[in-house]
LORO-170942 format. One line per field, with one value per residue (C-alpha): residue number from 1; residue in three letters; x, y, z. Coordinates in steps of 0.001 Angstrom, whole numbers, plus 500000, padded with zeros to 6 digits. Example, Ala and Ser with C-alpha at 12.3 -4.5 7.8 and 13.67 -1.06 7.14 Angstrom:
% LORO-170942
n	1 2
res	ALA SER
east	512300 513670
north	495500 498940
up	507800 507140
% end
This chain:
% LORO-170942
n	1 2 3 4 5 6 7 8 9 10 11 12 13 14 15 16 17 18 19 20 21 22 23 24 25 26 27 28 29 30 31 32 33 34 35 36 37 38 39 40 41 42 43 44 45 46 47 48 49 50 51 52 53 54 55 56 57 58 59 60 61 62 63 64 65 66 67 68 69 70 71 72 73 74 75 76 77 78 79 80 81 82 83 84 85 86 87 88 89 90 91 92 93 94 95 96 97 98 99 100 101 102 103 104 105 106 107 108 109 110 111 112 113 114 115 116 117 118 119 120 121 122 123 124 125 126 127 128 129 130 131 132 133 134 135 136 137 138 139 140 141 142 143
res	MET SER LYS GLY ASN THR PHE GLU ASN ASP LEU MET LEU LEU VAL PHE ASN ALA THR ALA ILE ALA ASN LEU ALA ASP ASN ALA GLY THR SER PRO LEU THR ASN LEU TYR VAL SER LEU HIS THR ALA ASP PRO GLY GLU ALA GLY ASN GLN SER THR SER GLU ALA THR TYR GLY SER TYR ALA ARG VAL ALA VAL ALA ARG SER GLY SER GLY TRP THR VAL THR ASN ASN GLN ALA VAL ASN ALA ALA LEU VAL GLN PHE PRO GLN CYS THR SER GLY THR ASN THR ILE THR HIS VAL GLY VAL GLY THR ALA ALA SER SER THR GLY LYS LEU LEU TYR LYS GLY VAL LEU SER SER SER LEU ALA VAL SER SER GLY ILE GLN PRO GLN PHE SER GLY GLY SER LEU THR VAL SER GLU ASP
east	443546 442012 442441 439861 437594 439040 442552 441721 440589 443303 445960 444145 444573 448653 448973 446656 446344 449825 447586 449338 447829 447844 451022 451308 452813 453679 454929 457190 460171 463118 461385 457907 456492 454340 452600 451817 452350 449250 450920 448872 450141 449475 449246 448748 452158 451271 452043 455876 455882 457013 455723 457609 456291 454169 453903 453014 455354 453321 455194 455311 453973 454580 453252 450987 451482 448543 448669 449244 446228 442564 442858 444290 442507 438974 439326 435975 434963 438282 438488 440727 438831 440829 439615 440010 440674 443984 445223 447880 449903 448491 449868 452575 453591 453395 450068 449282 446118 445722 444276 445627 446112 448750 449602 453109 455947 457981 457658 459754 461746 460813 459039 457191 453764 451368 448303 447172 443910 442174 440834 436660 437235 440704 441417 443421 445982 447541 448312 445975 444260 444779 443850 442145 440380 437870 437679 435812 436580 439733 439061 441798 440323 441370 439420
north	955902 953394 952629 953596 950713 951385 951151 948137 946650 947471 946344 942987 943016 943821 941084 938275 938965 940701 944021 946951 950259 953283 955410 953819 950295 948863 944903 945442 943844 942127 939002 939313 936880 934194 932282 932851 929593 928744 927329 925177 926065 924588 927987 931290 932259 936031 939421 938987 935362 934181 931222 928681 929869 927113 925623 921897 919425 915874 913797 914665 918339 921083 924727 924974 927251 929293 931208 935167 935671 935286 931558 931607 933971 936150 939573 942061 943700 944000 940171 937700 934078 931122 930306 926429 923543 923944 920639 919649 916330 914075 912811 909884 909934 911653 914052 917796 919598 922044 925940 928557 928982 931250 933227 933853 934199 931185 927457 926690 928349 931300 933147 936543 936038 938085 937080 934385 933498 930924 928025 928148 924503 922631 919908 916623 915326 911869 908962 909260 912249 915227 918551 920793 923878 923394 926730 929434 928897 930749 934280 937029 940345 943956 946231
up	657725 655501 651902 649478 647927 644539 645543 647223 644335 642519 644678 644730 640852 641344 643893 642427 638828 637968 637065 636632 638509 636544 637334 640284 639842 636632 637690 635033 637141 635828 636573 637691 640132 637702 640628 644007 646499 649087 652322 655097 658830 662266 664056 663082 661541 662924 661944 661826 660430 656929 654742 656961 660391 661832 658414 657716 658072 657117 654822 651166 651953 649379 648817 645915 643059 642115 638782 639308 636453 636263 635914 639089 641190 640616 641797 642557 645257 647088 647206 645637 645311 644134 640837 640551 642721 645014 646082 648030 648190 650173 653152 653217 656877 660400 661370 661592 662470 659967 661436 659167 655347 654088 650453 649906 647103 647432 646613 649578 652086 654211 651553 652057 653416 651865 653483 656171 657695 660095 658731 659741 661104 661679 659232 660921 658476 659069 656169 653084 653532 650591 651764 649079 648603 646005 643531 645026 648639 649622 650041 650558 651274 651642 654179
% end
């Protein structure tokens, strides 16, 4: 079985914009998550991975918080797209080849990896390089 298109879009709105799904999910937990965290990975974290699986390790790397709202993500047609620039800290030491990106629930530590994907081309990160995704360039899909 697969999800219906309306539910797929509702699910994306719930996850990325904190919009309730009527009669199913209200997002009214005791401390609802206000941000999602974009992470960079040097290999596929896999289906069983978490946010730290194969995560970038270059000097000053940190996950980037993106608001769980319409100002952080635009949701239409079963897709969530970053609404603004997602900019990682500039590399101060070390090197990494970034091949994957993830979206998860934690600013640091293991965190739950909600979505992951391969980049269209790998990114070599070394001193002075600042990885970033322009608005509209990260697309997360259901289907």
